[in-house]
C-alpha positions as CSV (number, residue, x, y, z in Angstrom):
1,M,-28.6,4.2,-14.0
2,L,-31.0,2.4,-15.5
3,C,-29.1,1.1,-18.5
4,A,-26.5,0.4,-16.1
5,A,-28.6,-2.1,-13.8
6,L,-30.5,-3.7,-17.5
7,F,-26.9,-4.5,-18.1
8,L,-25.5,-6.3,-15.3
9,A,-28.8,-8.3,-14.9
10,A,-28.2,-9.4,-18.0
11,C,-24.9,-10.3,-17.8
12,A,-23.5,-13.5,-15.9
13,Q,-21.4,-12.7,-13.0
14,F,-17.7,-13.1,-12.5
15,P,-16.3,-16.5,-10.1
16,T,-15.0,-15.4,-6.9
17,R,-12.0,-16.2,-5.3
18,P,-10.5,-15.4,-1.9
19,A,-8.5,-11.8,-1.9
20,I,-5.9,-13.5,0.2
21,G,-4.3,-17.0,0.2
22,P,-3.2,-19.8,-2.4
23,I,-5.2,-20.2,-5.2
24,V,-5.5,-23.4,-7.4
25,D,-7.6,-22.1,-10.5
26,I,-4.3,-21.2,-12.1
27,P,-1.4,-23.0,-12.7
28,P,2.2,-21.4,-11.2
29,S,3.8,-21.2,-15.0
30,V,0.8,-19.3,-16.5
31,A,2.6,-16.3,-18.9
32,A,2.2,-12.7,-18.8
33,P,-0.2,-11.3,-21.1
34,A,0.8,-11.4,-24.8
35,T,2.0,-8.1,-26.2
36,A,1.1,-8.8,-29.8
37,S,-1.7,-11.3,-30.1
38,L,-4.8,-12.0,-28.5
39,S,-5.8,-15.0,-26.5
40,S,-8.8,-16.9,-27.1
41,F,-10.6,-15.5,-24.3
42,Y,-10.5,-12.0,-25.9
43,A,-10.2,-12.8,-29.5
44,T,-13.4,-11.3,-30.6
45,A,-14.5,-7.6,-30.1
46,S,-17.4,-8.6,-28.4
47,A,-15.3,-10.9,-25.8
48,R,-13.6,-8.4,-25.0
49,R,-16.2,-5.4,-24.6
50,D,-18.4,-7.9,-22.7
51,T,-15.4,-8.5,-20.3
52,A,-14.7,-4.9,-19.9
53,E,-18.5,-4.0,-19.2
54,R,-18.8,-6.5,-16.5
55,V,-15.7,-4.6,-14.7
56,W,-17.2,-1.6,-14.9
57,S,-21.0,-2.5,-14.0
58,L,-19.2,-4.7,-10.6
59,I,-17.6,-1.7,-9.6
60,D,-20.8,0.9,-10.3
61,E,-22.6,-1.6,-8.1
62,R,-20.2,-3.0,-5.2
63,F,-17.8,-0.3,-5.0
64,Y,-17.8,1.4,-1.4
65,D,-18.2,5.4,-2.5
66,P,-21.1,5.8,-4.3
67,K,-20.0,9.1,-5.6
68,F,-16.2,7.1,-6.9
69,N,-14.2,9.4,-5.1
70,G,-15.4,12.2,-7.1
71,S,-15.1,10.3,-10.1
72,D,-17.2,10.5,-13.2
73,W,-17.8,6.8,-13.7
74,Q,-20.2,7.0,-16.4
75,R,-17.8,8.9,-18.5
76,T,-15.1,6.5,-17.5
77,R,-17.3,3.8,-19.1
78,E,-17.7,5.7,-22.3
79,R,-14.0,6.4,-22.6
80,F,-12.7,2.9,-21.4
81,V,-14.7,0.7,-22.8
82,P,-14.4,1.5,-26.3
83,R,-10.6,1.1,-25.5
84,A,-10.9,-2.2,-24.5
85,E,-12.9,-3.5,-27.6
86,S,-10.0,-2.4,-29.8
87,A,-7.5,-3.4,-28.2
88,R,-5.1,-6.0,-30.4
89,S,-3.9,-7.7,-27.9
90,D,-4.0,-9.3,-24.2
91,A,-1.5,-6.7,-22.6
92,E,-3.2,-3.7,-24.3
93,F,-6.8,-4.9,-23.2
94,Y,-5.3,-5.4,-19.6
95,S,-4.0,-1.8,-20.1
96,A,-7.4,-0.5,-20.8
97,L,-9.1,-2.3,-17.7
98,K,-6.0,-1.1,-15.6
99,A,-6.7,2.7,-16.8
100,M,-9.9,2.0,-16.4
101,V,-9.8,1.5,-12.9
102,G,-7.6,3.7,-12.5
103,T,-9.4,6.6,-12.6
104,L,-11.0,6.2,-9.1
105,R,-7.8,6.9,-7.4
106,D,-8.2,3.9,-4.9
107,S,-5.3,2.4,-3.1
108,H,-6.8,-1.3,-3.6
109,T,-9.4,-1.6,-6.5
110,Q,-7.3,-2.9,-9.5
111,V,-7.1,-5.4,-12.4
112,L,-4.7,-7.9,-12.2
113,T,-3.5,-10.1,-15.2
114,A,-3.4,-13.8,-14.3
115,R,0.5,-13.7,-14.1
116,E,-0.2,-10.7,-11.7
117,T,-2.7,-13.2,-9.8
118,V,-0.2,-16.1,-9.3
119,D,3.0,-13.6,-8.4
120,R,0.8,-11.9,-5.8
121,R,-0.1,-14.8,-3.9
122,R,3.4,-16.0,-3.9
123,F,4.9,-12.6,-2.6
124,V,7.1,-12.8,-6.1
125,S,8.0,-9.3,-7.6
126,P,10.6,-7.5,-10.3
127,R,12.6,-5.8,-7.3
128,L,15.6,-3.6,-7.8
129,G,16.1,-4.0,-4.1
130,F,15.9,-0.2,-2.7
131,N,13.2,2.0,-1.4
132,I,13.5,6.0,-1.7
133,G,12.5,8.6,0.5
134,W,12.8,12.7,0.1
135,I,15.8,13.5,2.6
136,E,17.1,17.0,2.7
137,Q,15.0,18.3,-0.3
138,S,16.4,15.1,-2.1
139,V,15.4,11.9,-3.5
140,T,17.3,9.3,-1.6
141,I,17.9,5.5,-1.0
142,V,16.6,5.0,2.8
143,E,16.7,1.2,2.8
144,V,18.6,-1.5,0.7
145,E,17.8,-4.8,0.9
146,P,19.9,-7.6,1.5
147,D,20.4,-10.2,-1.3
148,S,19.2,-7.5,-3.8
149,P,20.5,-6.3,-7.4
150,A,20.8,-3.1,-5.0
151,S,23.3,-4.3,-2.6
152,A,25.2,-6.7,-5.3
153,A,25.8,-3.0,-7.1
154,G,27.0,-1.4,-3.8
155,I,23.8,0.8,-3.5
156,R,23.8,1.8,0.1
157,A,21.5,4.1,2.2
158,G,22.0,7.6,2.3
159,D,23.1,7.9,-1.7
160,V,21.6,10.3,-3.3
161,I,19.7,9.5,-6.8
162,R,21.0,12.5,-9.1
163,A,19.5,10.7,-12.4
164,V,17.8,7.6,-14.1
165,N,19.2,6.0,-17.7
166,G,19.6,10.1,-18.1
167,T,16.6,11.5,-16.4
168,R,17.8,14.5,-14.0
169,F,16.2,14.6,-11.2
170,D,17.3,18.8,-10.9
171,E,15.3,21.5,-10.2
172,A,13.0,21.7,-13.4
173,F,12.2,17.6,-12.9
174,L,11.1,18.6,-9.0
175,H,9.6,21.2,-9.9
176,A,7.7,19.8,-12.3
177,A,6.7,17.1,-9.8
178,R,5.9,19.2,-7.3
179,N,3.2,21.1,-9.4
180,T,1.7,18.1,-11.2
181,L,-1.1,15.7,-10.2
182,R,-1.6,12.5,-12.2
183,E,-5.1,11.7,-12.9
184,A,-4.7,8.3,-11.4
185,E,-2.7,9.3,-7.8
186,P,-4.9,10.1,-4.6
187,V,-3.5,13.0,-3.1
188,A,-4.5,13.9,0.5
189,V,-3.6,16.9,2.6
190,E,-6.5,16.6,5.2
191,P,-5.8,15.3,8.8
192,T,-7.3,12.4,10.2
193,L,-6.8,12.8,13.9
194,D,-7.5,15.5,16.4
195,L,-3.8,16.6,15.8
196,A,-1.7,19.5,16.9
197,A,-0.8,22.2,14.3
198,E,2.5,20.7,13.7
199,A,1.6,17.6,13.3
200,R,-1.2,18.1,10.5
201,P,-0.7,17.4,6.7
202,S,1.1,20.3,5.2
203,A,1.3,21.3,1.2
204,A,5.0,20.7,2.1
205,D,3.9,17.0,2.5
206,G,1.8,16.7,-0.6
207,E,4.8,17.6,-2.3
208,R,6.9,15.4,-1.0
209,E,4.7,12.4,-2.1
210,R,4.2,13.9,-5.6
211,V,8.0,14.2,-6.3
212,L,8.6,10.3,-5.0
213,R,5.6,9.7,-6.9
214,A,7.0,11.2,-10.0
215,A,10.8,9.5,-9.1
216,A,9.0,6.1,-8.9
217,R,7.8,6.4,-11.8
218,V,11.0,6.9,-13.7
219,V,12.3,4.3,-12.3
220,R,9.6,1.6,-13.0
221,S,9.6,3.0,-16.5
222,A,13.0,2.3,-17.0
223,A,13.3,-1.2,-15.5
224,G,10.4,-2.6,-17.6
225,T,8.2,-5.4,-16.7
226,P,8.5,-9.3,-16.8
227,P,9.5,-10.8,-19.2
228,A,11.3,-7.8,-20.4
229,L,13.0,-6.3,-17.2
230,M,15.8,-4.0,-18.7
231,P,19.1,-2.7,-17.1
232,V,19.0,1.0,-15.4
233,Q,21.8,3.6,-14.5
234,F,21.5,5.0,-11.9
235,E,24.0,8.2,-10.8
236,L,24.3,8.6,-7.4
237,E,26.1,11.3,-4.6
238,R,27.2,10.4,-1.6
239,D,28.9,12.0,1.5
240,A,31.3,14.4,0.5
241,G,30.1,14.9,-3.1
242,A,31.7,12.0,-4.1
243,V,29.5,10.7,-7.4
244,A,28.8,7.0,-8.2
245,K,27.3,4.9,-10.7
246,A,25.8,1.7,-11.0
247,T,23.6,-0.3,-13.5
248,L,21.2,-2.6,-12.1
249,T,18.4,-5.0,-13.6
250,A,15.6,-6.0,-11.4
251,A,15.2,-9.8,-10.4
252,L,12.3,-11.8,-9.7
253,A,12.7,-11.8,-5.7
254,T,10.2,-13.8,-3.5
255,R,9.9,-11.7,-0.2
256,P,7.5,-13.6,1.9
257,P,5.9,-11.8,5.3
258,S,8.4,-11.6,8.6
259,A,8.3,-10.8,12.3
260,E,11.1,-10.4,14.7
261,F,10.9,-10.0,18.5
262,R,13.7,-8.6,20.7
263,M,14.3,-6.8,23.8
264,L,16.0,-3.2,23.4
265,N,16.7,-3.0,27.0
266,Q,15.5,-4.8,30.4
267,S,12.1,-2.6,29.9
268,V,11.5,-2.1,26.3
269,A,10.3,-4.7,23.8
270,L,9.6,-4.5,20.4
271,I,7.5,-6.0,18.0
272,R,7.9,-6.2,14.4
273,F,6.2,-7.7,11.0
274,T,5.7,-6.6,7.5
275,R,2.0,-7.9,6.4
276,F,-0.9,-9.0,9.0
277,L,-0.7,-12.4,7.2
278,P,-1.3,-16.1,8.4
279,E,2.2,-16.4,7.2
280,V,3.4,-14.6,10.3
281,R,0.6,-15.2,12.7
282,H,2.4,-17.6,15.2
283,A,5.4,-15.9,15.1
284,V,3.3,-12.7,16.0
285,E,1.4,-14.8,19.0
286,R,4.9,-15.7,20.7
287,A,5.8,-12.2,20.5
288,L,2.8,-11.1,22.4
289,L,3.6,-13.4,24.8
290,E,7.5,-12.8,25.1
291,A,6.4,-9.1,25.6
292,Q,4.5,-9.9,28.5
293,P,7.3,-8.7,31.2
294,A,8.3,-5.6,29.5
295,R,7.5,-2.3,30.9
296,A,6.7,-0.6,27.9
297,I,6.5,-1.7,23.8
298,I,7.3,-0.6,20.5
299,I,5.2,-2.0,17.5
300,D,7.2,-1.5,14.5
301,L,4.9,-0.7,11.2
302,R,7.1,0.7,9.0
303,G,6.5,-0.9,5.6
304,N,3.6,-2.7,6.9
305,G,1.8,-2.7,3.4
306,G,-1.4,-4.6,5.5
307,G,-3.1,-7.8,5.1
308,L,-6.4,-9.4,6.7
309,F,-8.8,-7.1,8.5
310,E,-9.7,-10.1,11.1
311,F,-6.0,-10.3,11.7
312,Y,-6.0,-6.7,12.2
313,R,-8.7,-6.7,14.8
314,W,-7.4,-9.7,16.6
315,F,-4.2,-8.1,17.1
316,A,-5.4,-4.4,18.2
317,G,-7.4,-6.5,21.0
318,Q,-4.1,-7.8,22.6
319,F,-4.0,-4.1,23.9
320,L,-7.3,-3.4,24.7
321,P,-8.8,-3.4,28.3
322,E,-12.5,-4.2,27.3
323,Q,-14.4,-4.9,24.2
324,R,-14.5,-1.3,22.1
325,T,-16.1,0.0,19.0
326,V,-12.9,0.5,17.1
327,M,-13.9,1.8,13.6
328,R,-17.0,2.0,11.7
329,T,-17.1,0.7,7.9
330,L,-18.9,1.8,5.1
331,R,-20.5,-0.2,2.3
332,R,-22.7,0.2,-0.5
333,E,-26.2,-1.3,0.1
334,R,-26.8,-3.9,-2.5
335,T,-30.7,-2.9,-3.7
336,T,-30.3,1.2,-2.8
337,G,-26.7,1.8,-3.9
338,Q,-26.5,3.9,-1.2
339,Q,-23.5,3.8,1.6
340,D,-24.5,2.4,4.8
341,S,-22.3,1.8,7.8
342,G,-21.6,-0.9,10.6
343,E,-19.5,-1.0,13.9
344,V,-16.2,-2.7,14.4
345,R,-15.6,-3.7,17.7
346,A,-12.0,-5.5,19.3
347,G,-10.9,-6.2,23.0
348,G,-12.5,-8.3,25.5
349,I,-9.7,-10.7,25.6
350,E,-8.8,-12.0,29.2
351,A,-5.3,-10.7,29.5
352,P,-4.8,-7.8,27.3
353,L,-1.0,-6.0,27.4
354,L,-1.9,-2.7,28.9
355,Q,2.2,-1.3,28.8
356,P,2.3,2.1,27.4
357,L,2.9,1.8,23.4
358,A,4.3,3.4,20.6
359,I,3.9,2.8,17.2
360,L,6.3,3.6,14.2
361,V,5.1,4.3,10.7
362,D,6.3,5.6,7.2
363,S,4.9,6.2,4.1
364,R,4.9,2.4,3.4
365,T,2.4,1.6,6.4
366,A,-1.2,0.9,5.0
367,S,-4.3,-0.7,5.1
368,A,-4.6,-3.3,8.2
369,A,-1.2,-1.4,9.7
370,E,-3.0,2.2,10.0
371,L,-5.9,0.6,10.9
372,T,-4.0,-0.6,13.9
373,A,-2.1,2.5,14.4
374,V,-5.2,4.8,14.4
375,T,-6.9,2.6,16.7
376,L,-4.0,2.3,19.1
377,V,-3.6,5.8,19.5
378,E,-7.4,6.4,20.1
379,Q,-7.6,3.7,21.8
380,R,-4.7,3.5,24.2
381,G,-3.1,6.8,23.8
382,A,-0.5,5.1,21.7
383,L,2.8,7.4,20.8
384,L,2.7,7.6,17.0
385,V,6.6,8.2,15.7
386,G,7.9,8.7,12.4
387,D,6.2,10.1,9.1
388,S,3.0,10.1,7.4
389,T,1.4,6.7,6.5
390,C,0.2,5.7,3.2
391,G,-3.4,6.6,3.5
392,C,-4.5,3.1,1.7
393,V,-7.0,2.0,4.1
394,V,-10.3,-0.4,2.0
395,G,-11.1,-3.5,2.4
396,V,-11.3,-6.2,-0.4
397,R,-13.8,-9.0,0.4
398,A,-13.0,-11.2,-2.6
399,E,-11.4,-11.4,-5.8
400,Y,-13.5,-11.8,-9.2
401,V,-11.8,-14.0,-11.9
402,L,-11.8,-12.7,-15.2
403,P,-12.2,-14.9,-18.2
404,D,-8.3,-15.8,-18.6
405,G,-7.6,-16.1,-14.7
406,G,-6.7,-12.1,-14.4
407,G,-8.1,-11.1,-11.3
408,L,-10.4,-8.0,-10.8
409,R,-10.2,-6.7,-6.7
410,I,-13.2,-3.9,-5.5
411,S,-12.9,-2.0,-2.6
412,E,-16.3,-2.9,-1.4
413,T,-15.2,-1.5,2.4
414,G,-14.4,1.8,3.2
415,F,-13.5,2.8,7.4
416,V,-13.9,5.7,9.5
417,S,-12.4,6.0,12.9
418,A,-14.3,5.8,15.8
419,R,-13.5,9.3,16.4
420,G,-14.4,10.2,12.8
421,A,-10.8,9.7,11.3
422,L,-11.6,9.3,7.5
423,M,-9.0,6.9,6.2
424,E,-8.7,5.9,2.4
425,R,-6.6,8.7,0.8
426,H,-6.2,10.2,4.2
427,P,-2.6,9.6,5.5
428,T,-2.2,9.4,9.5
429,V,0.2,12.3,10.6
430,P,2.6,11.2,13.4
431,M,2.1,13.6,16.5
432,I,5.9,12.9,16.8
433,R,7.6,13.7,13.5
434,V,11.0,12.1,13.3
435,A,12.7,11.7,9.8
436,P,16.3,10.8,9.5
437,T,18.9,12.9,7.8
438,L,21.3,11.8,5.5
439,A,24.2,11.6,7.7
440,D,22.2,9.5,9.4
441,L,21.0,7.1,7.1
442,R,24.6,6.9,6.1
443,A,25.8,6.2,9.7
444,G,23.2,3.6,10.0
445,R,21.1,5.3,12.4
446,D,17.4,4.5,13.2
447,V,16.7,8.0,14.8
448,V,12.5,6.9,14.9
449,L,13.3,4.0,16.8
450,D,15.9,5.8,19.3
451,E,13.1,8.4,19.9
452,A,10.3,6.4,20.2
453,R,12.5,4.3,23.2
454,R,13.8,7.5,24.4
455,R,9.7,8.9,25.0
456,L,8.8,5.4,26.4
457,L,11.9,5.0,28.9
458,A,10.9,9.0,29.9
459,S,7.3,7.9,30.6
460,L,8.3,5.4,32.8
461,Q,10.2,7.5,35.3
């Protein structure tokens, strides 16, 4: 587009900061965007329009997919730049930018306020302290975090959510959620590996994800956002049909990455970590050393949101007998705007771990964790056990700094596996699908881990 190219050439570039890690250009005490006024950065209509145009133009130039995930990106500019220009507060201005970027339906491209940027780097977020799943046709608590508002209120794994602040998760709600697609939601139903028919994503998978997204929206809306966090009333159903009520208020909590290693028995080792970030690198290195005597290894990537691409290459390479091409990257060529590809290689270390592997995944397995799972399935024949992954796999090279310190993150790299599996918006479905029942959750049984261990032990006989 000529006019877009001319505009980009005329406007100044945003500075950048690293995509991951501590930052020093924003004070830790920075406030959330004002809801009733405009800061000096966005006080004039021209300043707001200039910032919105630059956000649009950077994405237009650098987003990895020249088709913008099927979005009419020019039309998006026409819709949202005027909305940003007419904003009457910083919060309204950021809302317009976020809505504009949301039309891409991309898992990593996003606009962050300065407060969100700081909190993200410190692993701080408002948390009620539970995760939900779709169990036996019900929105169910599947995990409760220790020392959280949910834990303090007595909420338990296996509790079925029947209502949130009076919004009932009844058949009418579920029907609407199953049959309604929101503009900003990525929905993928295509297989990513050469799967058996029973392991391919089905219409039921898509419906489940839509129900869970709808339920999560209700909870987030009721909980509010900092600093205006609101009490949320839950109606829950427990075993034997007992009804319980709980009122929770989200708390700002720090949840840094964690890692663990343990031997499940004399033969099978378990390595689990929650992010591919420097904070756990030493612990993961130690776990790999401790796993060397094991006859089989389980890598638990459930709830792992990903992280550094180089961490993925290093970790996957620990299990490969020689260097191999494990992924292809997709990027935009700056001069032509067309997409080109490159190879990603991993492996070739002196003493790789060559034991049988099982990888545990779920809907919160994302980004570098998904790359790892697919790589080890394709390159090592690892057993993939659990539930379908997020389908959230793109690369952010840097964070572009907005005038007030907020951030723009752009997916500049897409990924296709060595066997041609598309990654972004294409959840990976395990060959061995295992889901807990309500009884399993209430009894504290980890049926996914149990099945992986059983399969590995059988393979050793």
